[in-house]
C-alpha positions in Angstrom: -97.3 -32.7 82.7 -98.8 -33.4 79.1 -101.8 -31.5 80.8 -101.6 -28.1 83.1 -105.0 -26.6 83.9 -105.6 -23.0 84.1 -106.1 -21.3 87.5 -109.3 -19.7 85.9 -110.7 -23.3 85.5 -110.1 -24.2 89.1 -111.5 -21.2 90.5 -114.6 -22.0 88.6 -114.5 -25.2 90.0 -113.5 -24.0 93.5 -116.5 -21.7 93.6 -119.1 -24.2 92.5 -117.8 -26.5 95.4 -117.9 -23.8 98.0 -121.5 -23.0 96.8 -122.6 -26.4 97.9 -120.7 -26.3 101.0 -118.6 -29.0 100.4 -115.1 -27.5 100.1 -112.2 -29.2 101.8 -109.7 -26.8 103.2 -107.0 -28.0 100.7 -108.1 -30.3 98.2 -105.2 -32.6 96.5 -106.6 -31.9 93.2 -106.0 -28.4 93.5 -102.5 -28.5 95.1 -100.9 -32.2 95.3 -99.1 -33.3 98.1 -95.5 -32.0 97.9 -93.2 -34.4 96.3 -95.8 -35.8 94.3 -96.6 -33.3 91.6 -96.1 -35.3 88.7 -95.3 -39.1 88.0 -95.8 -38.6 84.3 -92.3 -38.1 83.0 -91.9 -40.8 80.6 -94.5 -39.8 77.9 -92.3 -36.5 77.3 -89.2 -38.5 77.5 -90.5 -41.0 74.8 -91.6 -37.9 72.6 -88.3 -36.2 72.9 -86.3 -39.5 72.2 -88.3 -40.2 69.0 -88.2 -36.7 67.9 -84.3 -36.5 68.2 -84.2 -40.0 66.3 -86.2 -38.3 63.4 -84.7 -34.8 63.7 -81.0 -35.2 65.0 -80.1 -32.2 66.8 -76.6 -30.6 66.9 -76.9 -30.5 70.7 -76.0 -34.2 72.0 -76.0 -34.0 75.9 -78.6 -35.8 78.0 -79.6 -32.7 79.8 -82.0 -31.9 77.0 -84.2 -34.5 78.6 -84.1 -32.5 81.9 -85.0 -29.3 80.4 -88.0 -31.3 78.4 -89.7 -32.5 81.7 -88.8 -29.2 83.8 -92.5 -27.8 83.3 -93.7 -30.4 85.5 -90.4 -31.3 87.6 -90.2 -27.7 88.8 -93.5 -27.5 90.7 -92.3 -30.1 93.1 -90.9 -26.9 94.9 -93.4 -25.0 97.0 -92.4 -21.9 95.2 -93.1 -22.8 92.1 -96.9 -23.4 90.4 -97.6 -25.0 87.5 -98.8 -21.9 85.6 -95.3 -20.5 86.0 -94.0 -23.1 84.0 -96.5 -23.7 81.3 -97.8 -19.9 80.7 -94.6 -19.1 78.4 -94.6 -18.6 74.6 -94.4 -21.7 72.7 -92.2 -19.8 70.1 -90.5 -17.2 72.2 -87.3 -15.8 70.5 -84.3 -17.7 72.6 -80.8 -16.2 72.4 -78.0 -18.8 71.6 -76.6 -18.9 75.0 -80.2 -20.4 76.4 -81.0 -22.4 73.1 -81.8 -25.5 75.3 -84.6 -23.6 76.3 -86.2 -24.9 73.0 -86.5 -28.3 74.6 -88.8 -26.7 77.3 -91.1 -25.3 74.9 -90.9 -28.8 73.1 -92.7 -30.1 76.4 -95.4 -27.1 75.7 -96.1 -27.8 71.9 -96.8 -31.9 73.1 -99.1 -30.2 75.8 -101.1 -28.0 73.4 -101.7 -31.2 71.1 -102.6 -33.2 74.1 -105.0 -30.7 75.3 -106.1 -28.8 72.1 -105.3 -31.2 69.0 -102.9 -28.7 67.6 -100.0 -26.6 68.5 -101.7 -23.2 69.8 -99.9 -19.6 68.4 -101.2 -18.2 71.7 -100.9 -19.4 75.5 -104.3 -20.7 76.5 -105.0 -19.5 79.9 -108.8 -20.5 80.1 -109.9 -24.1 81.0 -112.0 -25.8 78.3 -113.8 -28.9 79.4 -114.8 -29.6 75.9 -111.2 -29.2 74.5 -110.6 -31.6 71.5 -107.1 -32.7 72.1 -106.8 -36.6 73.0 -106.9 -36.2 76.7 -110.1 -34.8 76.7 -111.9 -36.9 74.0 -110.7 -40.1 74.7 -111.4 -39.4 78.7 -114.9 -38.0 78.1 -116.5 -41.3 78.9 -115.1 -41.1 82.2 -116.6 -37.7 83.3 -120.1 -39.0 84.5 -118.4 -42.0 86.4 -116.1 -39.5 88.0 -119.1 -37.4 89.2 -120.8 -40.5 90.6 -117.6 -41.6 92.2 -116.9 -38.5 94.1 -120.7 -37.9 94.8 -120.6 -41.3 96.5 -117.7 -40.3 98.6 -119.3 -37.1 99.8 -117.2 -34.6 97.8 -119.2 -34.0 94.7 -117.8 -32.0 91.5 -119.2 -30.3 88.5 -118.9 -31.3 85.1 -115.7 -28.9 84.7 -113.7 -30.7 87.3 -114.8 -34.0 86.5 -113.2 -33.2 82.8 -110.4 -32.1 84.4 -109.8 -35.4 86.2 -110.7 -37.5 83.7 -107.8 -36.3 81.3 -105.7 -36.6 84.4 -106.4 -40.5 84.6 -106.0 -40.7 80.6 -102.4 -39.1 80.9 -101.6 -41.3 83.6 -103.1 -44.2 81.6 -100.6 -43.3 78.7 -97.4 -43.3 81.0 -98.3 -46.4 82.2 -98.8 -48.0 78.9 -95.2 -47.1 78.0 -93.9 -48.7 81.5 -95.9 -51.7 80.6 -95.0 -52.4 77.2 -91.2 -52.7 77.3 -90.5 -49.2 77.2 -90.3 -48.6 80.8 -86.9 -49.4 82.0 -85.1 -47.6 79.2 -87.2 -44.6 79.8 -86.9 -44.3 83.2 -83.0 -45.1 82.8 -82.9 -42.2 80.2 -84.6 -39.7 82.6 -82.7 -40.8 85.4 -79.2 -40.1 83.8 -80.5 -37.0 82.4 -81.3 -35.7 85.9 -77.9 -37.1 87.2 -75.8 -35.8 84.4 -77.5 -32.3 84.8 -76.9 -32.1 88.3 -73.2 -33.3 88.0 -72.5 -31.4 84.8 -74.6 -29.0 83.4 -76.1 -27.5 86.8 -74.8 -23.8 86.3 -76.4 -23.5 82.7 -79.5 -25.4 83.8 -80.4 -23.0 86.3 -79.2 -19.9 84.3 -81.4 -20.9 81.5 -84.3 -21.7 83.2 -84.2 -18.7 85.4 -84.0 -16.5 82.0 -87.0 -18.6 80.8 -89.5 -18.7 83.9 -88.3 -15.8 85.9 -87.6 -18.1 88.7 -84.7 -17.7 90.8 -81.6 -19.9 90.4 -81.6 -21.4 93.9 -85.1 -22.4 93.6 -84.5 -24.2 90.3 -81.6 -26.5 92.1 -83.6 -27.0 95.0 -86.4 -28.3 92.8 -83.8 -30.5 91.0 -82.5 -31.9 94.4 -86.0 -32.9 95.6 -86.9 -34.4 92.1 -83.6 -36.6 92.2 -84.8 -37.8 95.9 -88.4 -38.5 94.8 -88.0 -40.0 91.0 -86.2 -43.0 92.0 -85.9 -45.7 89.5 -87.6 -48.3 92.0 -90.5 -45.8 92.6 -91.1 -45.0 88.9 -91.0 -48.6 88.0 -93.3 -49.5 91.0 -96.0 -46.8 89.7 -97.1 -49.5 87.0 -98.7 -51.4 90.1 -102.3 -50.6 90.6 -102.4 -49.9 94.1 -99.4 -47.8 93.8 -101.0 -45.3 91.3 -104.6 -45.8 92.6 -103.5 -44.3 95.9 -101.4 -41.6 94.1 -104.8 -40.3 92.6 -107.0 -40.7 95.3 -104.9 -38.5 97.3 -105.1 -36.0 94.3 -108.8 -36.4 94.3 -108.8 -35.6 97.8 -109.6 -38.5 99.5 -107.6 -40.7 101.7 -106.0 -44.0 100.4 -107.1 -45.9 103.6 -110.8 -45.5 102.4 -111.5 -48.8 101.0 -114.5 -47.8 98.6 -112.3 -44.5 97.3 -109.8 -47.3 96.4 -111.9 -49.7 94.9 -113.6 -47.0 92.9 -110.5 -45.4 91.6 -109.2 -48.8 90.6 -112.0 -49.2 88.6 -111.6 -45.6 87.1 -108.1 -46.6 86.3 -108.8 -49.7 84.4 -111.3 -47.6 82.3 -108.9 -45.6 81.5 -106.4 -48.1 80.5 -109.1 -49.5 78.5 -110.0 -46.3 76.8 -106.6 -45.7 75.7 -106.0 -49.0 74.1 -102.7 -48.7 72.3 -102.0 -45.1 72.1 -98.9 -45.6 69.8 -100.5 -44.0 66.9 -101.5 -40.7 68.8 -97.8 -40.7 70.2 -96.3 -41.0 66.9 -99.0 -38.3 65.8 -97.7 -36.0 68.3 -94.1 -36.4 67.0 -95.0 -36.0 63.4 -97.1 -32.8 64.5 -94.0 -31.4 66.0 -91.6 -32.3 63.4 -93.5 -30.5 60.7 -93.8 -27.4 62.8 -91.4 -24.4 62.3 -90.2 -25.4 66.1 -87.7 -27.9 64.9 -85.8 -25.3 63.1 -84.8 -24.2 66.4 -83.4 -27.4 67.8 
């Protein structure tokens, strides 16, 4: 997830909605339906692929791409929350037997740049709707339309929640851009191969390293990988380029039904605005790669 929101920010928004008496029992934005935790794997896959082209690693195995997406992949399991996979030190010392954990840290560096416009020395645990990273700055024009959209549909949100949701749309738009511009199939194949090879050849090392890094039981990590392989099929990832597919996905994350025609029409409009706002994001993506390449992190690869 190029973007993981802190629990503190969620609690603040939750209290605001409860005070209005408009708080649904389980909101999709708070805890997405199982199996659709994220459909945003390709942006991280692209960043790692480009970084390894510029800064070749002595590790050549395809499982590094599975490590790289695991902060977003593991929360597909009910026992794992995004805060468990994102609130770890970006510069934690990694023993040689777990050195592929560096590719997890790379994911978090990319998240920091997307959220805060820089690599953060310390883990940021407080949600900041005015963060200066790409996703929040570019998504700012969506805040008011999102508030109007949710108000119209009967589940009003405050500016903090709307800022969070705006960055969700921006991150999705970047991922969709990569799928639409000829990169899609190659990135999907790279991602798919990483999961398959990890499961077939590198599973023991994968579960050991991630258990050490996150403090999550090995069996849960295995189950999460199994579920991800079932959910993230090549066809499903390619089909997600379709506007109806991704609009329905985010309607549910916003807490509405994908059978609600006004909700669908409004979400399609928000998604189109998101695509217009990002324009061509390749300068931004190349900038992320350059920032990481110039950081002390690359010495650990």
